[in-house]
N, C-alpha and C positions, 0 to 999 in steps of 0.2 A: 173138689178140684183134683184132677188126676195128677199124680206126682211121677216125674220121670227122672231117672238117674243118668247123668251124662259123664263119660270119661273124655279127657282131652278137651275140656271146655276152655282152657286157657290158650289153646292154639289158634291158628289162623281160621280154620273152618269152625272150630268150636265156639269162638266168640260170636260168629254170625248165627250159629245154631241156637245158642243160649238166648240171644236177643229175640229170635223168631219164636222160640218156645214160650217165653214169657209173654210176648205180644199176643200169642194165641190163647193165653189163659191157663197154660200148664203151670203147676208148681214144679220147680226144677231144683234138683240137688246135684251139685257139680263137684267132681273130685279135683283137687289141686295138690301138687307136690310142694308148692311154696305158700307163703302167707297169702291169704286171699285179699282181694281189694278191700279198702277201708269201707267203701260204700257199694251197695249192690241194689238193683231195682227190686221192688216188692215181688215176691214169688220166686226169688233166686236165693238158694242156700248153699254155702260152700262147705265142703268136707275136706279137712286136711288129711292127706294120706297117700298111699301108693298102691298100685296094682299088686305089688309083692306082698301086701299085708292082708291076709284073709279076714282078720278081725275088722279092719276098716271097711272092707267090702260088705261084710254082713251088716254092720251098723248103717252104712250108706243105703243099703237096699231096703231097710225097714220102712214099710209103708209105701213103697214104690210099686207101680203096676207095670213099669217098662224101663228098659235100659237102651241107651244109644251109645255104643262103644266106638269112640273116635281115637282114643289114645294110642300112640304108637311112635316108634322111631323111624325117621326117614334118613338120618345120618347116624353112623356108628363107626367105632374104630375097628371092630371085628365082626365077623358073621355071628359069633356067639351072642354079642350084644343085641343084634336084631332078633334072634330067636328068644332070648331071655325076656324081652319086652313084648314083641309083637305076637309071639306064639305062646310062650309060657304064661304071660300076663293075661292073655285071652282065655287060656285054659282055667286059670284061677277064678276069673270073673264068671265063666260059665258054671264052674263048680259052685260058686257062691250063690248064683241065681238058682241053681237046682236045689241047693240046700234050704232055700226059703220054704220049699214045699208048696208054693203057691203057683198058680198060672201066671206066667210072666211073658211080656213082649220083649224081644231082643233084636235090635238092629246092629249088625256088625259092618262097619265101614272098612272094606278090604281095598283092593286096588286092581286095576288092569294089569299091574306088574305081577300079580299072583298067577295069571294065565300066560303072560308073555306077549310079545309082538306077533302080528300076523305073519305067517310063513309063506304066503303066496299073494296073489292079487286081490283076494277077498279080505274080509275083516274077521276077527275072532267073534264068537258069540258064546252063549252058555253051553253049547254042545262041544266046544273046542277042548281037546285034552290039554290040561295045563302044561306049560313048559317054561317056567320062569327062568330068566337069564341073569339073575342077580340074587345075592343073599337076602336082600330086602323082599323081593318077590317071593322067594321060597318061604320066608318067615310069615308073610301074609297068607300064603296058601296053607301053611300049617295051622295058622289061626282059624282059617275057614274050616279045616277038618275038625278042630275042637268044637266049634260052634255046631257043626252038623251032627256031632255025637251027643248033643244035649238031649235030655229026656223029653218025652212028649208034652210035658207041662210047659215047656219053653217054646213059645211061638216065634222062632227066629226068622230073620231075613238077612241075606248077605247082599250088600251093594258094592259094586266094583267101579268106582269112578276112574277116569284117566287123570291127566294133569288138571289141577284146579287152580284158577286164578281169580283175582279180585281185590277189593280194598283190604289193606292190611297184610297182604302177602309179600314176604321178602324174597321168596325164591325166584320170582320173575322180575323183581325190581330192577336188576341190572339191565335187562332188555329195554325197559321203559326209559331208563336213564340214557341209554345210548340213542334210542329213538328220539328223545327230547333234543338231542344235539344233531339230529339229521343223519344218523348212521344206521346202515343195515350191517350187522355183524353176524355172519353165519358160521356156526361151529360144525364143520363138515358140509355135506350137500344141503343146499337150500330147498331141495325138492323132496326131502323126507316127509312122510305123511303121518299125521297123528290126530287123535281125538282130543277134545278139550271140553271143559264145562265151567261156566261162571259160578262162583261160590253161592250166589243167591239162588241160582237154579238148582244147585246140588242140595242146599238146605230145604228148598221147597219140595224137592223130590223125596228127601228123607222123611219129612212130615207127611207127605202124601202116602208113602209106603207104610209108615208107622200106623196110620189109621185104616189101612186097607186089609181086610181079612184074606183076600185072594192071594196076598203075597206071603202068607205064613209058610215057612219051611221051603222058600224059594231063593234062587240066586239070580241077580240081575246086574247087567251093565247099565250104567246111567251116564249119559253124555249128550252133548250137542250132536244131533244126527249128521251134521255137516262135517266132512273130512277136510282138514286144513294141511297146508305145507308151511315150513318155516318161512318161505317167501311170502305167503299170505299174511302171516303174523307180522313180519317186518314191515310190509307195505301198509298194512292197516294202522300200525302204530305211528309210522312216520307221516302218513297222510292225515291222521287226526291232529298232528302237530303242524300241518300246513306245508310239509316238505314234499314238493312234487318230484324232485330229483335228488333223493338222498344219496349219500356216499356209500358204497358197498365194499365190504371186505370179507373174504372167506378164509377162516383159519384152517390150515391143512390138518389132516388127521394126525400126522406124525408129531406136529407141534402139540396137539391136544394130549397125546399119550405122554409126551415129556412133561407137560404141566401136571397131569394127573399123578405121575410118579413123584414129582417134586412136592406136591401138596400132601401126598401120603407120608413122605419123609418128615415134612414139617408137622403133620398131625401126630406122628409117633413121638417127636421130640416134645411137643406140648402136652401130650397125653389127652388130646381132645379130638373128636371126629372132625373131618373136613367135609365141606359141601361138595367137593369134586374129587373123585378118585377113579381108579380103573374100572370098578364096577359101575359107577355112575356113567362113565364114558361109554362102556359097553352098551348100556341101556340107551344112551343118547344117540349112538350111531346106528341103531336098528332102523331100517328104512320104513317100517309100517307099524306104528303103535296105534292101531285102528280097531275099534269095536263097534258092533251092531247093537242097536237099542230097540229092536222090534218087540222083544218079549215084554219089556216094562211098559211100552206103549200099549200093547195088546191087553195086558193084565190090568193096567191101572188107568190108562188114558193120559198118563203124565208125559208132557213134552216140555223141554226147556223153552223159555220165551225170549231169552236174550240172544241177539245176534252177536257175532264177534265184535263188530264196531260198537254196539251199544255197551257191551261189557267192558271193552277197553276204554271207552269214553268215561264211564263211571269210575273205573279204576284210576285213570289219569287224574280226574278231578279230586279224588280222595288223596292221592299221593301229593298233589300240589297243595291242597288245603292243609295237609299235615307236615309239609316241608320236606317230604322225602325226595321229591324231584323239583327242580326249578320251574317256574312258570315262564319258560323262555318264549313260548309262543302259544297263544290261546288255541285250544283244540277247535277245529272247524267242523261244521256239520256237513259232511259229504257222504253221498251214497257210495257204498263199497261192495264189490263183488265178493262172493265166497262167504258172506255173513248172513 
C-alpha cells in the first residue's frame, strides 16, 4: 500500500483530500498542529507536529513515497507571518524531502494569487510573468520557488487553484446565508470576473496529477474552464433557493475600505488575524481573477465535472444538513446558464 504524507489535512480542502485518498486505497499520514481526532478511518495516521519542526517532518516522511503539501495561511496579522508559514514552511518541507535520499513525489498546492489577476481582456496562464498583488500571493510564489529548487530526486508538481468552494468551507458561507434570505449583496462591481473550482473537482485533479508522470516538474492552473461574474454567483445561489426576484444591494468601494481599516484595528487589538483587511480588499476589487486551464487538460485530460449549479446545490445541502444555514426554502432543480 503506497503511503502519502499530507500537510494541511485538517483544513477545508484537506479533509476532502484525506477522505478521497483513503477511499482510493492509499495509506495516509497527515500532519496536525492540534490533538488528532479520537477516531480515524483505517489507513489514516495522524502525526502531531508543525512545519517549523524538521525532526517531525523527517519522522513523518519515513516510509512515504509522496507528499501533498496543502498547509498554509490565508489570514495573517503581518506579511512576515505569511512568509514564515507559506514560504519558509515549504522550504523546510522540501529540504526534509530531499534529505530522505529517496525518489519522492511532491504536489504543492499554490494559488492563482501567486501569479495575480489578469491585466487585460485575456486570462493568465503558465507563461504569464507573476505579479502578485498581496503578501499572501507573494508568499505562495516564494513557496513555488523553493519547490522548483528541489533536487532531481523530487518529482514535484505545482498546482494553482483559484477560489475553492464546497461543503465545509466557511469563507463563502456568508454569501450562502445571504442568498438563503433572498439577497444579492455585491462588494463592489457585480461584473468582476473570476475562476472557481469545486472542492471535489480540485481533489480529483490532485489525485489525477499525482498519478501522472507527464506532470513531473510542471506547473498548472486547475479550475473550472467557465469564467464567472459575481452576478452569476449571486443569481445561481438565489435561484437554487427559489428566489426569482431577489433583493439587490451593492456596497460602495469607499465603505469597503472603511470596513477593512476598522477590522485591521480590531485585529491589532485582539492580536489575531482578520478575515478582511486592505490586502484582501485589494485582491477582491481586481476586475479579472481569471486563469486558463488548457495545459492541464492537454497534459492529463483532466476536466472538472461539476457545474456551478451542481457544486452550489451540494454545498447548500451540506450546509443545511449541518445546521450552518437555515433550510428556509428547499433548493429547486432549475437549469442555469453560465454553469
